C-alpha positions in Angstrom: -11.3 -9.2 28.1 -12.0 -13.1 28.9 -9.8 -15.8 29.2 -11.1 -17.4 25.8 -10.8 -13.7 24.3 -7.0 -13.5 25.1 -6.6 -17.2 24.3 -8.0 -16.5 20.6 -5.8 -13.5 20.4 -2.9 -15.2 21.0 -3.7 -18.0 18.5 -4.0 -15.0 15.4 -0.5 -15.0 14.8 0.5 -18.7 15.1 -2.3 -20.1 13.1 -2.2 -17.2 10.3 1.9 -18.0 9.7 1.3 -21.8 9.5 -1.7 -21.0 7.4 0.6 -18.9 5.0 3.3 -21.3 5.3 1.7 -24.5 4.7 -0.2 -23.1 1.8 3.2 -21.1 0.4 4.7 -25.0 0.8 2.3 -26.7 -1.2 2.1 -24.0 -3.8 6.1 -25.2 -4.7 5.7 -28.4 -4.2 2.8 -28.6 -6.3 4.8 -27.7 -9.2 7.5 -29.8 -8.8 7.8 -33.4 -9.5 6.2 -36.0 -7.0 7.2 -38.8 -8.9 10.1 -40.2 -11.1 11.3 -43.2 -12.9 13.2 -45.6 -10.9 17.0 -45.5 -10.9 17.9 -47.3 -13.8 14.5 -48.0 -15.2 15.3 -47.5 -18.7 18.6 -49.5 -19.0 16.6 -52.2 -17.4 14.7 -52.8 -20.3 17.0 -52.3 -22.6 15.7 -48.5 -23.1 18.9 -46.7 -22.5 19.2 -44.9 -25.3 15.9 -43.5 -24.9 17.1 -41.0 -21.9 17.7 -38.2 -23.7 14.3 -38.3 -25.6 12.9 -38.2 -22.2 14.7 -35.2 -21.1 13.0 -33.6 -24.3 9.3 -35.3 -23.2 8.3 -32.7 -20.6 5.8 -34.9 -19.1 3.5 -33.7 -16.4 5.2 -35.3 -13.5 3.9 -32.5 -11.4 0.5 -31.9 -9.3 -0.2 -28.6 -10.9 -4.3 -28.6 -9.5 -2.6 -28.8 -5.9 -0.8 -26.0 -6.7 -3.6 -24.0 -8.1 -5.5 -24.6 -5.0 -2.3 -23.6 -3.0 -2.0 -20.3 -4.7 -5.9 -19.8 -4.1 -5.6 -20.8 0.2 -2.6 -18.1 -0.4 -5.0 -15.5 -1.6 -7.9 -16.7 1.0 -5.7 -15.7 3.7 -4.9 -12.4 2.6 -8.3 -11.8 2.4 -8.9 -13.0 5.9 -6.4 -10.9 7.4 -8.6 -7.8 5.8 -12.1 -8.7 6.0 -14.3 -8.6 9.4 -17.0 -10.5 10.7 -19.8 -12.3 8.9 -17.4 -12.3 5.7 -14.4 -13.2 7.8 -16.3 -16.4 8.9 -17.5 -17.4 5.9 -13.8 -16.9 4.1 -12.8 -19.2 7.0 -15.4 -21.8 5.8 -14.0 -21.1 2.3 -10.2 -22.0 3.2 -11.4 -24.9 5.2 -13.6 -26.3 2.1 -10.3 -25.5 0.0 -8.0 -26.9 1.9 -9.8 -30.2 2.3 -10.1 -30.3 -1.7 -6.1 -29.4 -1.6 -5.1 -32.8 0.2 -7.9 -34.5 -2.2 -6.0 -33.4 -5.2 -3.2 -34.5 -3.9 -4.1 -38.1 -3.0 -5.9 -38.9 -5.9 -3.3 -37.0 -8.6 -0.7 -39.2 -6.7 -2.5 -42.1 -7.5 -2.9 -41.4 -10.9 0.5 -41.0 -11.9 2.1 -44.0 -9.8 -1.2 -45.8 -12.2 0.0 -44.3 -15.7 3.1 -42.7 -15.4 5.6 -45.1 -16.6 3.0 -46.4 -19.4 3.2 -42.8 -20.7 6.3 -42.3 -20.8 7.4 -45.9 -22.6 4.9 -45.3 -24.9 5.9 -42.0 -25.7 9.9 -43.0 -26.3 8.9 -46.2 -27.5 10.4 -48.1 -24.8 7.0 -50.4 -25.1 8.9 -52.0 -27.8 11.3 -53.6 -25.3 8.4 -56.2 -23.9 5.8 -53.6 -23.6 6.4 -53.3 -19.6 5.5 -50.5 -18.0 8.8 -48.3 -16.4 8.8 -48.8 -12.6 8.0 -45.4 -10.7 8.8 -44.1 -7.4 7.8 -40.9 -5.2 10.1 -38.1 -4.9 10.3 -35.8 -1.5 8.2 -33.1 -3.4 5.1 -35.8 -2.8 5.8 -35.9 1.0 6.4 -31.7 1.5 2.6 -31.4 -0.9 1.3 -33.7 1.4 2.3 -32.6 4.8 1.7 -29.0 3.8 -1.5 -29.8 2.4 -2.3 -31.4 6.0 -1.2 -28.5 7.6 -2.9 -26.3 5.7 -6.2 -27.8 6.7 -5.7 -27.8 10.3 -4.8 -24.0 10.0 -8.0 -23.9 8.2 -10.1 -25.5 11.3 -8.6 -23.4 13.7 -9.4 -20.4 11.7 -12.9 -21.5 11.4 -13.3 -22.3 15.1 -11.4 -19.1 16.6 -11.8 -16.3 14.0 -14.4 -14.3 16.1 -12.0 -14.2 19.2 -9.5 -12.8 16.5 -8.8 -8.9 16.5 -9.8 -7.0 13.3 -8.1 -4.3 11.4 -9.9 -1.0 12.8 -12.0 1.2 10.9 -9.4 3.9 10.2 -8.6 1.5 7.4 -11.7 1.6 6.0 -11.8 3.7 2.6 -12.5 6.9 4.1 -16.6 9.0 3.4 -16.3 12.1 1.6 -20.1 12.7 2.8 -19.0 12.5 6.3 -15.7 14.4 6.2 -17.6 17.0 4.3 -20.3 17.9 7.0 -18.7 18.0 9.7 -18.0 21.8 10.7 -14.7 23.4 9.5 -13.2 23.3 13.1 -14.0 19.5 13.9 -12.2 18.8 10.6 -8.6 17.2 10.6 -6.2 18.4 8.1 -6.8 15.0 6.2 -10.3 15.7 6.1 -9.6 19.6 4.9 -7.1 18.3 1.6 -9.8 15.7 0.5 -12.5 18.1 0.3 -9.8 20.3 -1.4 -8.5 17.5 -3.7 -12.6 16.8 -4.7 -13.0 20.6 -5.5 -14.8 21.8 -2.4 -14.1 24.9 -0.4 -13.9 23.8 3.2 -14.3 27.4 4.3 -17.7 27.9 2.4 
């Protein structure tokens, strides 16, 4: 085995683990609040009485699109593990495209929330009557976790595109068995599993 092949095999575990960990974190962070009202924002507008109403609004302060893309990536890494050859390389390419989409969804969604979240809440709780000012918002640690996870997921996917030809593949024994191939063998050449499969399918292996 060449040095490049050995290096590729050694990279398999770390890259896959990085991809799974990053996309798992992104899936969680994408459904957490990435922006919030600044502390004392309602009091600054004399709207502290609306705090209870704010808790009941259910205003979307997360990035569900980013969370959904992360779930797609998780499924994609699972597919990558069980495929081989050109299909596997194609899956790696799809992972890279979706990872870039995750980064874009995170950045664009965050900017949109920063621009509209405070105004949306002010309008919905009636705080706009207090001078019509926009409620100040700030980012939460979940935003930075999501952004970091999206970048790491992209790095892992890019590495997969480059290294996947040298990665180990699941052996053919994990494929669905061929009943025809099993029954075409002489009885003495069949394994006990082949014989039992023939019996299950209604064939007489002694015929």
